[in-house]
VOGU-3710 file (C-alpha; in Angstrom, 3 decimals, decimal comma):
1> mnsklhvvcd> 12,474/61,818/18,944  13,031/60,642/22,483  15,773/59,403/24,782  16,376/56,567/27,206  18,208/56,667/30,519  20,123/53,514/31,494  21,089/53,429/35,189  23,165/51,071/37,336  22,309/51,308/41,051  23,767/49,765/44,181
11> eggkplvmml> 21,793/47,588/46,599  20,361/50,687/48,276  19,105/52,183/45,009  21,882/54,797/44,802  22,790/55,494/41,149  26,379/54,499/40,316  26,454/54,941/36,529  24,045/56,679/34,167  24,017/56,622/30,369  21,690/58,669/28,153
21> tegqmsdhrg> 20,989/57,180/24,708  18,573/57,644/21,846  15,185/56,123/22,571  15,523/53,586/19,772  18,547/51,902/21,405  17,654/48,456/22,707  18,069/47,570/26,360  20,352/44,722/25,238  22,820/47,144/23,670  22,705/49,430/26,702
31> arlmfralpk> 23,392/46,435/28,948  26,420/45,456/26,846  27,826/48,979/27,038  27,372/49,192/30,811  28,234/45,588/31,727  31,731/46,374/33,018  30,278/49,079/35,278  28,026/46,606/37,077  29,146/46,154/40,690  29,738/42,672/42,053
41> aktliadkgf> 26,353/41,443/43,226  24,599/38,206/44,134  21,512/39,195/42,114  20,726/41,641/39,320  17,147/42,900/39,034  16,079/44,147/35,604  12,933/44,371/33,515  12,069/42,026/30,649  13,806/44,324/28,156  17,043/42,716/29,385
51> dsdafraalk> 15,844/39,124/28,881  18,343/37,482/26,578  20,293/34,250/26,787  23,589/36,094/26,220  23,008/38,617/29,014  21,846/35,918/31,429  24,924/33,788/30,612  27,285/36,742/31,102  25,735/37,472/34,497  25,965/33,850/35,606
61> argtepcipp> 29,598/33,673/34,437  30,468/36,467/36,856  28,530/34,851/39,701  25,424/37,051/39,517  21,970/35,504/39,475  19,644/37,287/37,015  16,208/38,262/38,320  14,644/39,180/34,984  11,106/38,281/33,927  10,939/36,405/30,608
71> trsrknpln> 9,555/38,007/27,486  6,446/36,488/25,934  8,491/35,362/22,946  10,958/33,282/25,044  10,941/29,755/23,645  13,241/27,997/26,105  12,453/27,600/29,805  14,533/29,563/32,298  16,865/27,745/34,639
//
């Protein structure tokens, strides 16, 4: 039994929103739940746990460039 802390920070690293979930929750689901809380930004930096086509497309649709390393299993090249 463990837990995971999802955090949205501003450009200075100040936490804006925090969400505590069970450790088994995927980063993708946490990102969906917190998406509306994301501040307007030119770039979003995240780890490869957030690498999904849907999340990248949602970010680009709101004018935010994703800075997320690809997972090893990614089959399509990143734009």
